[in-house]
C-alpha positions as CSV (number, residue, x, y, z in Angstrom):
1,M,11.8,-25.6,6.3
2,N,13.2,-25.5,2.8
3,P,16.3,-27.8,2.2
4,L,17.8,-25.2,-0.1
5,R,17.1,-22.3,2.6
6,P,20.6,-21.5,3.6
7,V,21.6,-21.9,-0.1
8,I,19.2,-19.4,-1.0
9,L,19.4,-16.7,1.7
10,A,23.6,-17.4,1.2
11,A,22.5,-16.1,-2.3
12,A,20.6,-13.1,-1.2
13,G,24.1,-11.8,0.6
14,S,26.2,-12.3,-2.6
15,P,26.8,-9.4,-4.6
16,R,28.1,-11.1,-7.5
17,I,24.7,-13.8,-7.1
18,K,22.7,-10.5,-7.3
19,R,24.7,-9.1,-10.3
20,A,24.2,-12.1,-12.4
21,V,20.0,-12.5,-11.4
22,T,19.4,-8.9,-11.7
23,R,20.6,-8.2,-15.2
24,V,19.1,-11.0,-17.0
25,P,16.2,-9.2,-18.8
26,L,14.1,-12.9,-18.5
27,T,14.4,-12.0,-14.5
28,A,12.6,-8.4,-14.4
29,G,9.3,-10.3,-16.3
30,V,9.4,-13.4,-13.6
31,V,9.5,-10.7,-11.0
32,R,6.2,-8.9,-11.7
33,R,4.6,-12.1,-10.6
34,F,6.0,-10.8,-6.8
35,V,6.5,-7.1,-7.1
36,A,4.4,-4.6,-8.0
37,G,6.5,-2.7,-10.6
38,E,9.6,-0.3,-9.5
39,T,7.4,3.3,-9.0
40,R,4.3,4.6,-7.6
41,A,3.1,4.8,-11.1
42,E,2.8,0.8,-11.5
43,L,2.2,0.4,-7.8
44,A,-1.1,2.5,-8.3
45,P,-3.5,0.3,-10.6
46,V,-2.3,-3.4,-8.8
47,A,-3.4,-1.3,-5.2
48,R,-6.4,-0.4,-7.2
49,E,-7.2,-3.4,-8.1
50,L,-6.6,-5.6,-4.9
51,L,-8.7,-3.1,-3.4
52,A,-11.7,-3.4,-6.3
53,S,-11.6,-7.5,-5.3
54,G,-12.6,-6.5,-1.6
55,R,-9.1,-7.3,-0.3
56,M,-7.0,-4.7,2.1
57,I,-3.4,-4.0,1.2
58,S,0.2,-3.0,3.4
59,V,2.7,-1.5,0.5
60,D,6.7,-2.1,1.3
61,F,9.0,0.3,-0.5
62,L,11.7,-2.2,-0.9
63,G,15.1,-1.0,0.9
64,E,16.8,-1.9,3.7
65,Y,20.4,-2.1,5.7
66,T,20.8,1.7,4.8
67,T,24.2,2.8,5.6
68,D,24.2,6.4,4.0
69,P,21.8,9.3,5.9
70,A,21.1,10.3,2.2
71,M,19.5,6.8,0.9
72,A,17.3,7.2,4.5
73,N,16.3,10.5,3.8
74,T,15.2,9.2,0.3
75,A,13.4,6.3,2.1
76,V,11.2,8.9,4.1
77,A,10.6,11.2,1.2
78,E,9.4,8.2,-0.8
79,Y,6.9,7.1,1.8
80,I,5.9,10.2,2.0
81,S,4.5,11.1,-1.0
82,L,3.6,6.9,-1.3
83,I,0.9,7.5,1.5
84,D,-0.1,10.8,0.3
85,D,-1.0,8.7,-2.9
86,L,-2.5,5.9,-1.0
87,A,-4.7,8.0,1.1
88,G,-6.6,9.0,-2.5
89,L,-7.8,5.0,-2.2
90,E,-9.0,4.7,1.2
91,S,-12.8,4.6,2.0
92,P,-13.5,6.9,4.9
93,S,-16.7,5.0,6.1
94,S,-14.3,1.5,6.8
95,A,-13.6,0.6,10.6
96,V,-10.4,-0.4,9.6
97,P,-8.2,1.1,7.3
98,A,-7.8,-0.7,3.8
99,V,-4.5,0.9,3.4
100,E,-1.1,0.7,5.3
101,V,2.3,0.6,4.4
102,S,4.7,-1.5,5.8
103,V,8.6,-0.3,6.6
104,K,11.9,-1.6,7.8
105,L,13.5,0.6,10.3
106,S,17.4,-0.4,8.8
107,A,15.5,1.6,5.7
108,L,15.2,4.9,7.9
109,G,18.4,4.7,8.9
110,Q,18.4,2.6,12.2
111,A,22.1,1.3,10.8
112,L,23.5,4.3,10.9
113,G,25.7,4.0,14.0
114,S,25.2,4.8,17.4
115,D,22.2,7.6,16.2
116,G,20.9,4.9,14.3
117,P,17.6,4.1,16.5
118,A,17.2,7.7,17.4
119,I,17.2,8.6,13.7
120,A,15.1,5.3,12.5
121,A,12.6,6.6,15.3
122,E,12.7,9.5,14.3
123,N,11.7,9.3,10.6
124,L,8.7,7.0,11.8
125,H,7.7,9.6,13.8
126,K,7.5,11.5,10.8
127,L,5.5,8.5,8.6
128,C,3.4,8.1,11.8
129,V,2.2,12.1,11.8
130,K,1.7,11.7,7.7
131,A,-0.5,8.3,8.1
132,V,-2.7,9.8,10.5
133,E,-3.8,12.8,8.3
134,S,-3.9,10.4,5.5
135,R,-6.0,7.6,7.5
136,V,-3.2,4.8,6.6
137,W,-1.8,2.3,9.2
138,V,1.7,1.6,9.5
139,T,3.5,-1.5,10.1
140,V,6.9,-2.0,11.3
141,D,8.5,-5.0,9.3
142,A,10.7,-7.3,11.2
143,E,14.2,-7.8,10.3
144,D,17.5,-10.5,11.2
145,H,17.3,-11.2,15.1
146,T,19.9,-8.7,15.8
147,T,17.5,-5.7,15.3
148,T,14.8,-6.7,17.3
149,E,14.8,-5.4,20.7
150,E,15.9,-1.9,19.2
151,T,12.6,-2.5,17.0
152,L,10.5,-3.2,19.4
153,E,11.7,-0.6,21.8
154,T,11.2,1.8,18.9
155,V,7.7,0.4,18.4
156,R,6.9,0.9,22.2
157,Q,7.8,4.5,22.6
158,L,5.9,5.2,19.3
159,R,2.5,3.9,20.3
160,T,2.3,6.2,23.5
161,E,1.1,8.6,20.2
162,F,0.1,6.3,18.0
163,P,-1.6,3.2,19.4
164,W,-2.3,1.9,15.7
165,L,1.0,0.9,15.3
166,A,2.0,-2.2,14.3
167,V,5.1,-4.6,14.4
168,A,5.7,-8.0,13.0
169,M,7.2,-10.9,14.8
170,Q,8.5,-13.8,13.8
171,T,7.8,-17.4,15.0
172,Y,11.0,-18.8,14.1
173,L,12.7,-16.7,16.7
174,R,12.9,-18.6,20.0
175,A,11.7,-15.7,22.1
176,A,8.5,-15.2,19.7
177,E,6.2,-16.5,22.1
178,G,7.0,-14.1,24.9
179,R,7.4,-11.0,23.0
180,C,3.9,-12.4,21.6
181,R,2.2,-12.4,25.3
182,E,4.1,-9.2,26.6
183,L,2.7,-7.3,22.9
184,A,-0.8,-8.7,23.0
185,A,-1.5,-7.8,26.8
186,D,-0.8,-4.2,25.6
187,G,-3.1,-3.9,22.8
188,T,-0.7,-4.3,20.4
189,R,-1.5,-4.8,16.5
190,I,0.4,-7.9,15.5
191,R,1.7,-9.4,11.9
192,L,2.4,-13.3,13.1
193,C,5.1,-14.9,10.4
194,K,7.3,-17.4,10.4
195,G,10.6,-15.4,9.4
196,A,12.7,-15.3,6.7
197,Y,15.9,-14.1,7.5
198,Q,19.1,-17.0,8.0
199,E,19.5,-17.1,12.2
200,P,21.8,-19.1,14.1
201,E,19.9,-22.0,16.4
202,T,20.8,-20.3,19.3
203,V,18.2,-17.6,18.9
204,A,15.9,-19.3,16.1
205,Y,14.0,-22.9,15.5
206,Q,15.6,-24.4,12.5
207,R,13.2,-27.5,12.0
208,R,9.5,-26.5,10.4
209,G,7.7,-28.6,13.1
210,E,8.9,-26.3,16.2
211,V,8.7,-23.2,14.0
212,D,4.6,-24.5,13.2
213,A,4.4,-25.4,17.3
214,S,5.8,-21.9,17.6
215,Y,3.4,-19.8,15.0
216,L,0.6,-21.4,17.0
217,R,1.4,-20.8,20.3
218,C,1.9,-17.2,19.1
219,L,-1.2,-17.1,17.6
220,E,-3.1,-18.5,20.4
221,A,-1.6,-15.8,22.6
222,L,-2.7,-12.9,20.2
223,M,-6.1,-14.9,19.5
224,T,-7.0,-14.8,23.2
225,G,-5.4,-11.2,24.2
226,P,-7.0,-8.1,23.5
227,G,-5.0,-7.1,20.5
228,Y,-5.8,-6.7,16.9
229,P,-3.6,-10.6,15.3
230,M,-2.3,-10.1,11.6
231,V,-2.4,-14.2,10.6
232,A,0.2,-13.6,8.3
233,S,1.0,-17.2,6.8
234,H,-0.1,-19.0,3.4
235,D,0.0,-22.2,5.2
236,P,-3.0,-24.2,5.3
237,A,-2.5,-25.5,8.5
238,M,-2.0,-22.5,9.9
239,I,-5.0,-20.8,8.7
240,A,-7.2,-23.6,9.5
241,A,-6.1,-22.9,13.3
242,A,-6.6,-19.0,13.0
243,L,-10.2,-19.7,12.0
244,T,-11.0,-22.1,14.7
245,L,-9.3,-20.0,17.5
246,S,-11.2,-16.4,16.2
247,A,-14.4,-18.5,16.6
248,E,-13.4,-19.6,19.5
249,N,-12.9,-16.4,20.9
250,H,-15.4,-14.5,18.9
251,R,-13.6,-12.8,16.8
252,N,-15.0,-10.9,13.6
253,P,-13.7,-9.0,10.2
254,G,-12.5,-6.2,12.3
255,D,-11.3,-8.1,15.4
256,F,-8.2,-9.7,13.3
257,E,-7.3,-10.3,9.7
258,F,-5.1,-12.8,7.4
259,Q,-2.4,-11.4,5.1
260,M,-1.0,-12.7,2.4
261,L,1.8,-11.9,-0.4
262,Y,1.4,-10.3,-3.2
263,G,1.4,-13.2,-6.1
264,I,1.0,-15.7,-3.7
265,R,-1.9,-18.3,-3.4
266,D,-4.3,-15.6,-5.4
267,A,-7.1,-18.0,-5.3
268,E,-7.3,-18.5,-1.4
269,Q,-7.0,-14.8,-1.0
270,R,-10.0,-14.2,-3.4
271,R,-11.5,-17.4,-1.7
272,L,-11.1,-16.0,2.1
273,V,-12.4,-12.6,1.2
274,D,-15.8,-14.2,-0.1
275,D,-16.5,-16.2,3.1
276,G,-16.0,-13.0,4.9
277,H,-12.9,-12.6,6.3
278,A,-10.5,-9.6,6.2
279,L,-7.6,-9.9,3.8
280,R,-4.9,-7.5,3.8
281,V,-2.0,-8.2,0.6
282,Y,1.3,-7.5,0.9
283,V,2.3,-5.4,-1.7
284,P,5.8,-4.6,-2.5
285,Y,7.8,-2.3,-5.2
286,G,10.7,-0.6,-5.9
287,G,13.7,-1.5,-7.7
288,E,15.6,-3.0,-4.5
289,W,13.6,-6.2,-5.1
290,Y,16.4,-8.9,-5.0
291,G,16.8,-9.6,-1.1
292,Y,13.0,-9.5,-0.9
293,L,12.7,-12.2,-3.6
294,M,15.3,-13.9,-2.6
295,R,13.7,-14.3,1.0
296,R,10.1,-15.4,-0.9
297,L,12.0,-18.6,-2.7
298,A,13.8,-19.6,0.4
299,E,10.4,-19.8,2.8
300,R,8.7,-21.8,1.0
301,P,9.8,-24.7,-2.3
302,A,6.8,-23.9,-3.6
303,N,7.6,-20.4,-4.1
304,L,10.9,-21.7,-5.9
305,G,8.8,-23.3,-7.8
306,F,6.9,-21.0,-8.8
307,F,9.7,-18.8,-9.8
308,L,11.7,-21.9,-11.9
309,R,7.7,-22.4,-13.6
310,A,7.9,-19.4,-14.8
311,L,11.5,-18.9,-15.9
312,A,10.5,-21.9,-18.0
313,D,7.5,-20.2,-19.7
314,R,8.8,-17.1,-20.3
315,G,11.7,-19.1,-22.3
């Protein structure tokens, strides 16, 4: 684990540090390495370029922890417009949709009191209906552990109508392996990632070796099951394990995919595509980029190095 992770994640929740970082003009330029702009107009050329390179995309409108119904409605409206825009980029001949949106249920109203989960489920249903019309997939992002059970229950309910609906699973959670085996048995599309939030030791592994071991157990459960694994990792060891397990289980492009973040390991993304593997890039956009950026820096020391070097270069 990144030894600076607790400090960086604490900074992610600090309004004072957020104001200090977001008001520095220099920072905005660096953020563009990891975030494809603040508007759909800025997102569009990035999306087209990635698709032209043979990669797929999953687009996230940044925003979470909505405590205002109006903000949740704004997020739904933005996603509806986003899906409309992305529909024009989708190839109708592809077996697996190259275009997807990622959404956090907290952005759709999950935290709006006792009715929050029902509001978020209703809003997610609206997005899925729109996605079907546009042949765009939807993945529900993972958030902190307090939302996990409500999120999984919402996904289970909606998958009866939208069986392609996916969910992210964070392998630093101690319950991840059991959940992966259960979801894989149902044929669910699962984005497997290590985890990006500060969690207590009672619910999450704290040491890197434990998180990696959990990832490998979860990966094997997905690769040997009937679901659709989405291997979201930049770790060479996890990528190598996925290649081995996919070959052992006779999985081809269309049976699983790799996923990586926009701005991270671009050369490796291109290499995997050139080798014939399906790879989807997670592309965030929007004005609420601070929390996303801080979690990316906390995940890996290399990400922090990218950020600091970019700051130095621009300085």
